[in-house]
MMTF fields as JSON, N, C-alpha, C and O atoms, coordinates in Angstrom:
{
  "mmtfVersion": "1.0.0",
  "mmtfProducer": "UNKNOWN",
  "numBonds": 151,
  "numAtoms": 152,
  "numGroups": 38,
  "numChains": 1,
  "numModels": 1,
  "chainsPerModel": [1],
  "groupsPerChain": [38],
  "chainIdList": ["A"],
  "bondAtomList": [4, 2, 8, 6, 12, 10, 16, 14, 20, 18, 24, 22, 28, 26, 32, 30, 36, 34, 40, 38, 44, 42, 48, 46, 52, 50, 56, 54, 60, 58, 64, 62, 68, 66, 72, 70, 76, 74, 80, 78, 84, 82, 88, 86, 92, 90, 96, 94, 100, 98, 104, 102, 108, 106, 112, 110, 116, 114, 120, 118, 124, 122, 128, 126, 132, 130, 136, 134, 140, 138, 144, 142, 148, 146],
  "bondOrderList": [1, 1, 1, 1, 1, 1, 1, 1, 1, 1, 1, 1, 1, 1, 1, 1, 1, 1, 1, 1, 1, 1, 1, 1, 1, 1, 1, 1, 1, 1, 1, 1, 1, 1, 1, 1, 1],
  "groupList": [{"groupName": "MET", "atomNameList": ["N", "CA", "C", "O"], "elementList": ["N", "C", "C", "O"], "formalChargeList": [0, 0, 0, 0], "bondAtomList": [1, 0, 2, 1, 3, 2], "bondOrderList": [1, 1, 2], "singleLetterCode": "M", "chemCompType": "L-PEPTIDE LINKING"}, {"groupName": "VAL", "atomNameList": ["N", "CA", "C", "O"], "elementList": ["N", "C", "C", "O"], "formalChargeList": [0, 0, 0, 0], "bondAtomList": [1, 0, 2, 1, 3, 2], "bondOrderList": [1, 1, 2], "singleLetterCode": "V", "chemCompType": "L-PEPTIDE LINKING"}, {"groupName": "ALA", "atomNameList": ["N", "CA", "C", "O"], "elementList": ["N", "C", "C", "O"], "formalChargeList": [0, 0, 0, 0], "bondAtomList": [1, 0, 2, 1, 3, 2], "bondOrderList": [1, 1, 2], "singleLetterCode": "A", "chemCompType": "L-PEPTIDE LINKING"}, {"groupName": "ARG", "atomNameList": ["N", "CA", "C", "O"], "elementList": ["N", "C", "C", "O"], "formalChargeList": [0, 0, 0, 0], "bondAtomList": [1, 0, 2, 1, 3, 2], "bondOrderList": [1, 1, 2], "singleLetterCode": "R", "chemCompType": "L-PEPTIDE LINKING"}, {"groupName": "PRO", "atomNameList": ["N", "CA", "C", "O"], "elementList": ["N", "C", "C", "O"], "formalChargeList": [0, 0, 0, 0], "bondAtomList": [1, 0, 2, 1, 3, 2], "bondOrderList": [1, 1, 2], "singleLetterCode": "P", "chemCompType": "L-PEPTIDE LINKING"}, {"groupName": "SER", "atomNameList": ["N", "CA", "C", "O"], "elementList": ["N", "C", "C", "O"], "formalChargeList": [0, 0, 0, 0], "bondAtomList": [1, 0, 2, 1, 3, 2], "bondOrderList": [1, 1, 2], "singleLetterCode": "S", "chemCompType": "L-PEPTIDE LINKING"}, {"groupName": "LYS", "atomNameList": ["N", "CA", "C", "O"], "elementList": ["N", "C", "C", "O"], "formalChargeList": [0, 0, 0, 0], "bondAtomList": [1, 0, 2, 1, 3, 2], "bondOrderList": [1, 1, 2], "singleLetterCode": "K", "chemCompType": "L-PEPTIDE LINKING"}, {"groupName": "ILE", "atomNameList": ["N", "CA", "C", "O"], "elementList": ["N", "C", "C", "O"], "formalChargeList": [0, 0, 0, 0], "bondAtomList": [1, 0, 2, 1, 3, 2], "bondOrderList": [1, 1, 2], "singleLetterCode": "I", "chemCompType": "L-PEPTIDE LINKING"}, {"groupName": "CYS", "atomNameList": ["N", "CA", "C", "O"], "elementList": ["N", "C", "C", "O"], "formalChargeList": [0, 0, 0, 0], "bondAtomList": [1, 0, 2, 1, 3, 2], "bondOrderList": [1, 1, 2], "singleLetterCode": "C", "chemCompType": "L-PEPTIDE LINKING"}, {"groupName": "GLU", "atomNameList": ["N", "CA", "C", "O"], "elementList": ["N", "C", "C", "O"], "formalChargeList": [0, 0, 0, 0], "bondAtomList": [1, 0, 2, 1, 3, 2], "bondOrderList": [1, 1, 2], "singleLetterCode": "E", "chemCompType": "L-PEPTIDE LINKING"}, {"groupName": "GLY", "atomNameList": ["N", "CA", "C", "O"], "elementList": ["N", "C", "C", "O"], "formalChargeList": [0, 0, 0, 0], "bondAtomList": [1, 0, 2, 1, 3, 2], "bondOrderList": [1, 1, 2], "singleLetterCode": "G", "chemCompType": "PEPTIDE LINKING"}, {"groupName": "LEU", "atomNameList": ["N", "CA", "C", "O"], "elementList": ["N", "C", "C", "O"], "formalChargeList": [0, 0, 0, 0], "bondAtomList": [1, 0, 2, 1, 3, 2], "bondOrderList": [1, 1, 2], "singleLetterCode": "L", "chemCompType": "L-PEPTIDE LINKING"}, {"groupName": "GLN", "atomNameList": ["N", "CA", "C", "O"], "elementList": ["N", "C", "C", "O"], "formalChargeList": [0, 0, 0, 0], "bondAtomList": [1, 0, 2, 1, 3, 2], "bondOrderList": [1, 1, 2], "singleLetterCode": "Q", "chemCompType": "L-PEPTIDE LINKING"}, {"groupName": "THR", "atomNameList": ["N", "CA", "C", "O"], "elementList": ["N", "C", "C", "O"], "formalChargeList": [0, 0, 0, 0], "bondAtomList": [1, 0, 2, 1, 3, 2], "bondOrderList": [1, 1, 2], "singleLetterCode": "T", "chemCompType": "L-PEPTIDE LINKING"}, {"groupName": "HIS", "atomNameList": ["N", "CA", "C", "O"], "elementList": ["N", "C", "C", "O"], "formalChargeList": [0, 0, 0, 0], "bondAtomList": [1, 0, 2, 1, 3, 2], "bondOrderList": [1, 1, 2], "singleLetterCode": "H", "chemCompType": "L-PEPTIDE LINKING"}],
  "groupTypeList": [0, 1, 2, 3, 4, 3, 5, 6, 2, 6, 7, 2, 6, 3, 5, 6, 3, 8, 9, 6, 8, 10, 2, 11, 7, 10, 3, 12, 13, 3, 8, 3, 6, 8, 14, 6, 3, 12],
  "groupIdList": [1, 2, 3, 4, 5, 6, 7, 8, 9, 10, 11, 12, 13, 14, 15, 16, 17, 18, 19, 20, 21, 22, 23, 24, 25, 26, 27, 28, 29, 30, 31, 32, 33, 34, 35, 36, 37, 38],
  "secStructList": [7, 7, 7, 7, 7, 7, 7, 2, 2, 2, 2, 2, 2, 2, 1, 3, 3, 7, 1, 1, 1, 7, 7, 3, 3, 7, 1, 7, 1, 5, 7, 6, 6, 6, 7, 7, 5, 7],
  "xCoordList": [27.564, 26.74, 25.64, 24.79, 25.469, 24.319, 22.987, 23.078, 21.926, 20.872, 20.182, 19.729, 20.196, 19.634, 18.267, 18.044, 17.328, 16.249, 16.716, 17.735, 16.014, 16.43, 16.033, 15.003, 17.055, 16.801, 15.746, 15.605, 15.031, 13.871, 14.506, 13.726, 15.596, 16.052, 16.519, 16.727, 16.751, 16.904, 15.548, 15.431, 14.672, 13.202, 12.539, 11.851, 12.905, 12.37, 12.87, 12.159, 14.338, 15.078, 14.431, 14.254, 14.085, 13.822, 12.411, 12.036, 11.667, 10.186, 9.701, 10.374, 8.586, 8.128, 6.849, 5.943, 6.957, 5.712, 4.838, 5.279, 3.431, 2.374, 2.647, 3.023, 2.467, 2.634, 1.474, 1.591, 0.262, -1.109, -1.264, -1.393, -1.231, -1.679, -0.257, -0.24, 0.753, 2.159, 2.037, 2.802, 1.276, 1.309, 2.388, 2.658, 3.076, 4.273, 3.865, 3.311, 4.089, 4.071, 5.439, 6.523, 5.118, 6.337, 6.883, 7.559, 6.567, 6.786, 5.709, 5.788, 4.495, 3.182, 3.165, 3.986, 2.358, 2.125, 1.313, 1.655, 0.194, -0.751, -0.578, 0.072, -1.169, -1.163, -2.419, -3.396, -2.378, -3.263, -4.372, -5.469, -4.114, -5.031, -5.966, -7.191, -5.17, -5.971, -6.066, -6.659, -5.257, -5.397, -4.759, -5.147, -3.776, -3.26, -2.066, -1.186, -2.172, -1.159, 0.179, 0.265, 1.162, 2.695, 3.361, 4.525],
  "yCoordList": [-14.183, -14.037, -13.368, -13.749, -12.18, -11.211, -11.857, -12.352, -11.885, -12.275, -11.076, -10.041, -11.411, -10.319, -10.982, -12.193, -9.918, -10.251, -10.903, -10.48, -11.955, -12.503, -11.483, -10.811, -11.434, -10.537, -10.787, -11.958, -9.954, -10.288, -10.941, -11.643, -10.794, -11.521, -12.764, -13.413, -13.287, -14.503, -15.452, -16.638, -14.667, -15.209, -15.589, -16.592, -14.44, -14.497, -15.488, -15.973, -15.891, -16.805, -18.204, -19.106, -18.321, -19.814, -20.075, -21.208, -19.117, -19.287, -19.066, -18.292, -19.598, -19.442, -18.435, -18.298, -17.809, -17.065, -17.578, -18.142, -17.371, -17.835, -17.12, -15.948, -17.785, -17.101, -16.32, -15.437, -16.582, -16.04, -14.661, -13.573, -14.868, -13.728, -13.04, -11.877, -13.689, -13.202, -13.307, -12.545, -14.048, -14.184, -15.116, -16.115, -14.693, -15.459, -16.836, -16.827, -17.916, -19.316, -19.861, -19.739, -20.577, -21.273, -22.364, -22.327, -23.401, -24.851, -25.52, -26.717, -24.796, -25.454, -25.682, -25.1, -26.425, -26.993, -26.037, -25.86, -25.362, -24.548, -23.291, -23.107, -22.275, -20.831, -20.637, -21.377, -19.673, -19.491, -18.998, -19.457, -17.691, -17.008, -17.514, -17.391, -18.108, -18.513, -19.855, -20.204, -20.884, -22.127, -22.703, -23.728, -21.868, -22.574, -23.559, -23.325, -24.671, -25.708, -25.035, -24.256, -25.378, -24.735, -25.814, -25.676],
  "zCoordList": [2.749, 1.594, 1.743, 2.548, 0.935, 1.091, 0.49, -0.633, 1.06, 0.496, -0.361, 0.126, -1.673, -2.734, -3.127, -3.119, -3.497, -4.432, -5.676, -6.222, -6.195, -7.742, -8.595, -8.552, -9.454, -10.616, -11.602, -11.956, -12.073, -13.041, -14.465, -15.109, -14.89, -15.882, -15.73, -16.755, -14.594, -14.267, -14.08, -14.387, -13.55, -13.583, -14.836, -15.029, -15.848, -17.025, -17.918, -18.799, -17.693, -18.383, -17.943, -18.763, -16.561, -16.165, -16.518, -16.818, -16.491, -16.687, -17.954, -18.636, -18.518, -19.874, -20.064, -19.242, -21.225, -21.368, -22.395, -23.396, -22.141, -22.889, -24.422, -24.441, -25.572, -26.756, -27.124, -27.975, -26.514, -26.758, -26.003, -26.564, -24.724, -23.827, -23.431, -23.029, -23.542, -22.623, -21.328, -20.736, -20.551, -19.194, -18.856, -19.523, -17.638, -17.223, -16.599, -15.5, -17.186, -16.586, -16.111, -16.681, -14.781, -14.321, -14.937, -15.965, -14.265, -14.996, -15.385, -15.661, -15.462, -15.703, -17.141, -17.851, -17.6, -18.953, -19.791, -20.96, -19.258, -19.62, -19.112, -18.083, -19.82, -19.217, -18.178, -18.295, -17.208, -16.478, -16.851, -16.532, -17.798, -18.174, -19.3, -19.325, -20.233, -21.509, -21.94, -22.961, -20.861, -20.679, -22.161, -22.721, -22.613, -23.886, -23.554, -22.725, -24.315, -23.988, -24.393, -25.342, -23.638, -23.909, -24.687, -25.063]
}
């Protein structure tokens, strides 16, 4: 099996985005930038 970098589409699907500032949040409850609850 060839080790490939993970595609951005898969990462975007798995992780959420903050509604307010649009920052990528992984599995956290709140955003890093504006600390809005998810």
